[in-house]
C-alpha positions in Angstrom: 0.0 0.0 0.0 2.8 2.4 0.9 4.4 1.6 -2.4 1.3 2.6 -4.4 0.9 5.8 -2.4 4.5 6.9 -3.2 3.9 6.1 -6.9 0.7 8.2 -6.9 2.4 11.2 -5.3 5.2 10.9 -8.0 2.6 11.0 -10.8 1.0 14.1 -9.3 4.3 15.9 -9.0 5.3 15.0 -12.5 2.0 16.3 -13.8 2.2 19.5 -11.9 5.8 20.3 -13.0 5.0 19.2 -16.5 2.0 21.6 -16.6 3.9 24.6 -15.3 6.9 23.8 -17.5 4.6 23.8 -20.5 3.1 27.2 -19.4 6.6 28.7 -19.0 7.7 27.5 -22.4 4.5 29.0 -23.9 5.1 32.3 -22.3 8.7 32.4 -23.6 7.8 31.6 -27.2 4.9 34.0 -27.4 6.7 36.9 -25.7 7.7 39.7 -28.1 11.4 40.0 -28.8 13.4 42.4 -26.7 14.4 45.5 -28.8 16.4 48.6 -27.9 13.7 50.9 -29.1 11.8 52.9 -26.6 8.0 53.0 -26.6 8.1 56.1 -28.8 9.9 54.2 -31.6 13.4 55.6 -31.0 16.3 53.1 -31.4 18.9 54.2 -28.9 21.7 51.9 -30.0 21.3 51.7 -33.8 24.4 50.3 -35.7 24.7 49.6 -39.4 27.1 49.8 -42.4 26.5 51.4 -45.8 27.6 54.0 -48.3 27.5 57.8 -48.0 25.8 59.9 -50.6 25.1 63.7 -50.8 23.7 66.2 -53.3 22.3 63.6 -55.6 19.0 64.1 -57.6 16.0 64.1 -55.3 18.0 64.7 -52.1 18.1 67.7 -49.8 21.2 69.7 -50.6 24.3 69.4 -48.3 22.7 66.6 -46.2 24.5 63.3 -45.9 22.5 60.1 -46.4 23.5 56.5 -45.8 22.4 54.0 -48.4 22.1 50.5 -47.2 21.8 47.6 -49.6 19.3 45.0 -48.3 19.3 41.4 -49.7 16.5 40.9 -52.2 15.1 44.3 -51.3 15.4 47.8 -52.7 18.2 49.8 -51.0 17.1 51.9 -48.1 18.3 55.4 -47.3 18.8 57.0 -43.9 19.4 60.8 -43.3 22.4 61.4 -41.1 22.4 64.2 -38.5 25.6 65.3 -36.8 25.6 67.0 -33.4 28.4 68.4 -31.2 28.9 65.0 -29.6 29.2 63.1 -32.9 32.6 61.5 -33.4 33.9 60.8 -37.0 37.1 59.1 -38.1 38.8 57.8 -41.3 40.4 54.5 -40.3 42.0 55.4 -37.0 42.3 59.1 -37.7 39.8 61.4 -36.0 38.2 64.1 -38.2 35.8 67.0 -37.7 32.3 65.7 -38.5 31.2 69.1 -39.7 34.0 69.2 -42.3 33.9 65.7 -43.8 34.0 65.8 -47.6 34.0 62.2 -48.6 33.3 61.2 -52.2 29.9 59.6 -52.8 30.1 55.9 -52.4 32.4 55.9 -49.4 31.8 52.9 -47.2 31.2 53.7 -43.5 30.1 52.1 -40.2 27.7 54.2 -38.1 26.1 54.1 -34.7 23.7 56.4 -33.0 20.1 57.1 -32.1 17.6 56.4 -34.9 14.2 57.9 -35.0 12.1 57.2 -38.1 14.5 57.6 -41.0 16.9 60.0 -39.3 20.0 58.8 -37.5 21.7 61.2 -35.0 25.3 60.1 -35.2 27.2 59.0 -32.2 30.1 57.5 -34.2 31.0 57.3 -37.9 34.0 55.4 -39.2 34.9 55.6 -42.9 37.1 53.2 -44.7 40.3 54.7 -46.0 41.3 54.7 -49.7 44.2 52.4 -48.7 41.5 49.8 -47.9 40.5 49.8 -51.6 43.2 51.1 -53.9 46.9 52.2 -53.8 49.0 53.9 -56.4 52.7 53.3 -56.8 55.2 56.2 -56.9 52.7 59.0 -57.6 51.9 61.0 -54.4 50.2 64.3 -53.6 52.0 67.3 -55.1 54.0 65.3 -57.7 54.9 66.9 -61.1 53.8 64.8 -64.1 55.0 64.9 -67.7 53.2 63.4 -70.6 53.0 60.5 -71.1 52.8 59.2 -67.5 52.6 55.5 -66.5 50.3 54.8 -63.5 50.5 51.5 -61.7 49.1 50.2 -58.4 46.7 47.8 -56.7 43.0 47.9 -56.3 40.5 45.5 -54.9 38.5 43.5 -57.4 35.3 45.4 -56.7 37.0 48.6 -58.0 37.0 47.0 -61.5 34.3 46.1 -64.0 35.3 43.9 -66.9 38.9 44.2 -65.7 39.1 48.0 -66.1 38.3 51.4 -64.5 38.6 55.0 -65.7 41.4 57.5 -64.8 41.0 61.2 -65.4 43.0 64.4 -65.2 40.8 67.3 -64.1 41.9 71.0 -63.7 40.9 73.1 -60.8 37.9 74.4 -62.7 36.6 70.9 -62.9 37.3 70.6 -66.7 38.4 67.1 -67.8 41.8 67.4 -69.5 42.0 63.8 -70.6 40.8 60.3 -69.7 42.4 56.9 -70.0 41.5 53.3 -68.9 43.4 51.2 -66.3 43.6 47.5 -67.0 43.8 44.7 -64.4 47.0 42.7 -64.4 45.3 39.5 -63.2 41.9 38.0 -62.4 39.7 40.8 -61.1 36.8 38.6 -59.9 38.0 38.7 -56.3 37.8 40.8 -53.2 41.6 40.7 -52.9 44.0 43.4 -54.3 44.6 43.2 -58.1 47.5 44.9 -59.9 46.6 47.5 -62.5 48.5 49.8 -65.0 47.6 52.6 -67.4 49.4 55.3 -69.5 47.9 58.7 -69.6 48.8 61.4 -72.2 48.0 65.1 -71.9 48.7 68.5 -73.4 48.8 71.7 -71.4 50.1 75.1 -72.4 51.6 76.0 -69.0 52.2 74.5 -65.6 48.8 73.3 -64.7 47.6 72.3 -61.2 45.2 69.3 -61.5 43.9 66.2 -59.9 44.6 62.7 -60.9 41.2 60.9 -60.3 41.0 57.1 -60.1 37.3 56.1 -60.1 35.8 52.7 -59.4 34.0 51.5 -62.5 30.3 51.8 -61.8 28.2 50.1 -64.5 25.0 50.5 -62.4 25.2 54.3 -62.7 23.9 54.6 -59.1 25.4 57.5 -57.1 25.8 55.3 -54.0 28.1 53.1 -55.9 30.5 55.9 -57.0 33.9 55.7 -55.4 37.1 57.6 -56.3 40.4 58.9 -55.0 42.0 62.2 -56.0 45.7 62.9 -56.0 46.7 66.6 -56.4 49.4 66.9 -59.1 51.0 69.5 -61.4 51.1 69.0 -65.1 54.1 70.2 -67.2 53.6 71.3 -70.8 55.1 69.0 -73.4 58.0 70.4 -75.4 56.7 68.4 -78.4 53.4 70.2 -78.7 52.1 73.7 -79.1 48.8 75.3 -78.3 46.9 76.8 -81.3 43.5 78.3 -82.0 40.9 76.8 -84.3 38.2 79.2 -85.5 34.7 77.9 -85.5 31.3 79.7 -85.8 28.5 80.7 -83.4 25.5 82.1 -85.3 24.1 83.4 -82.0 26.9 86.0 -81.8 26.4 87.1 -85.4 23.0 88.8 -85.6 21.8 92.3 -86.4 19.2 94.2 -84.3 16.3 92.4 -85.9 17.8 88.9 -85.4 19.1 88.3 -88.9 22.3 86.3 -89.2 25.0 88.5 -90.7 27.4 85.7 -91.8 30.4 87.9 -90.7 33.6 87.6 -88.7 31.5 88.6 -85.6 30.4 84.9 -85.4 33.9 83.5 -85.3 34.9 81.7 -82.1 38.3 80.4 -81.2 38.9 77.1 -79.3 42.1 75.9 -77.9 43.8 72.8 -79.3 47.4 71.2 -79.4 49.4 70.2 -82.4 52.9 68.8 -82.8 55.5 71.6 -82.6 57.1 71.1 -86.0 57.8 72.9 -89.3 54.4 71.8 -90.5 52.5 73.5 -87.7 50.3 75.7 -89.9 49.2 72.8 -92.2 48.7 70.6 -89.1 46.5 73.2 -87.6 44.4 73.6 -90.8 44.0 69.8 -91.0 42.8 69.8 -87.4 40.2 72.5 -88.2 39.0 70.5 -91.2 38.5 67.4 -89.0 35.8 69.4 -87.2 36.2 67.9 -83.8 34.1 70.1 -81.5 33.8 69.2 -77.8 30.3 68.7 -76.3 30.9 71.7 -73.9 31.7 73.9 -76.9 28.6 72.7 -78.8 26.5 73.5 -75.7 27.8 77.1 -76.0 26.6 77.4 -79.6 29.9 76.6 -81.4 29.4 74.8 -84.8 31.1 74.1 -88.0 30.3 72.3 -91.3 33.7 70.7 -91.2 34.5 67.9 -91.9 33.3 68.1 -95.5 33.6 64.8 -97.4 36.1 65.0 -100.2 37.7 68.3 -99.0 41.4 67.9 -98.3 44.4 70.2 -97.9 47.1 69.0 -100.4 49.8 71.6 -99.7 50.5 74.9 -97.9 53.1 77.4 -99.2 54.1 80.7 -97.5 55.9 83.4 -99.4 56.4 87.0 -98.5 53.6 86.9 -95.9 51.1 85.2 -98.3 49.9 81.7 -97.4 48.6 79.8 -100.4 46.5 76.7 -99.6 46.0 74.0 -102.2 42.8 72.0 -101.7 41.1 69.2 -103.5 37.3 69.1 -103.5 36.2 65.8 -105.0 32.5 66.3 -104.5 32.3 70.1 -105.2 31.2 70.7 -101.6 33.0 74.1 -101.1 30.5 75.9 -103.2 26.9 76.9 -102.2 25.2 79.9 -100.7 27.2 83.0 -100.0 26.7 82.8 -96.3 27.9 79.2 -96.0 31.0 79.5 -98.2 31.8 82.9 -96.6 31.9 81.4 -93.1 34.0 78.4 -94.3 36.5 80.8 -95.9 36.7 83.0 -92.8 37.2 80.0 -90.5 40.3 78.9 -92.5 41.6 82.4 -93.0 41.4 83.3 -89.3 43.0 80.0 -88.3 46.0 80.6 -90.7 46.4 84.3 -89.8 47.1 83.6 -86.2 50.6 82.6 -87.1 53.3 85.4 -87.1 54.1 86.8 -90.5 50.9 85.7 -92.3 49.3 88.8 -93.8 47.1 87.2 -96.5 45.5 83.9 -97.3 44.8 82.6 -100.8 43.1 79.4 -101.9 43.9 77.3 -105.0 42.1 76.5 -107.2 40.4 79.9 -107.1 37.0 78.4 -107.7 37.0 77.1 -104.1 34.6 78.6 -101.6 32.6 80.5 -104.2 28.8 81.0 -104.0 
C-alpha cells in the first residue's frame, strides 16, 4: 500500500511540474522579442554599415545620407544628423564631423540614435582609400610629364570587366584627358589586383590638376560611386604647341532684328594642341578640317560644317607673308550659298592668320569657296 501511495504522489508531482513547464515555455515563445527601441519608436543603439551619398538628384542639398543595400530588397536610405557630440574618423584618424568631404560611395560604419529615417550620429568610421586602392610612386604634389605611366593595386570590386577609368581634371573641374586602367590579373575577387595605365595630356603652361582614379560603376547609381583624388602639377610638353581653331557661333552674329550676318563677328576660337614642327600651320588647318568640337563647346553654340567629305588640304606654301593653300574638293562641296561659303572661308583664314608673319591667305584653285 505504501508503495502505491508513493507512486501516486510521484505521478501528481510530474503532472504539476509538466504543466507549469509547458506554461513557462509557452510564455517564452509568445513573448515579443526584446528590442532597444523605446516606446516612442526611437532606437537608442542603432548600428549599421552602408555607403555615403550627398547632393544627388532628389535629395536635400548638403545633407549626408546613408544608403544600405538589403538582400533581395530595394536599397534603403537614412538621413544622417551630426551634433556636437558626434565623433567621426577615417580609419584610426579622427576628423571633424562638420567638415567631412567624402566622395559619394564611401563605405562607413555608423552608430547612434535612430528615429524614423533620421540617424543622429554617435560615431561614424569611414574606410580609407588604402582599404580599396593604392598607387605606386605618384603621391600628392608630384609633377607629371606626358606620357605618365600609372601602376598600383585595387580590390576586385574597383574594376568592371577588368578595367576602370582614370581622369586628369583641372581646378575648374574641366576634364583634361581620360584613360583606362587595366587589371593585371583575375579581377573577380575581393583581394587586391595589380593595374596599369598610360595617360597622355597636353597643357600650355604648368597646370595644377587632380589625378582621379574612379571605381567603375556600371550601375550608374550614385551610392556606388567611389574615387580617389591625387593633387598633381602637369608640365607642358616640349613636343606640342597650343593653337586656336576658329569655328562659328551664329548666335553671336545677328543684327538688331535677329538676322544672321554671316560675318567675322560669329567666329569663335577654341584651344587645341598640335605637334611643334615645321608643318605646324598645315597641321592646324587639318585639325580645323577634322571638325572635332567638344560637347561643352557645342553647348555654347559653337558649330562648323567641317568635316566636309572630299575636301582635303594638299599643300600649304608661305611666301612674303602670303599663305597659299591648295585644296582638293572631289564632290564640289565648297560651293553653295554666299553665307555658308563665306563662313567656311573665314574659318580657315582666321586660323591661318594667327601665325606670325601671315598677312594674306589665298586658296587654290580659285574656284573654291565660291557662292
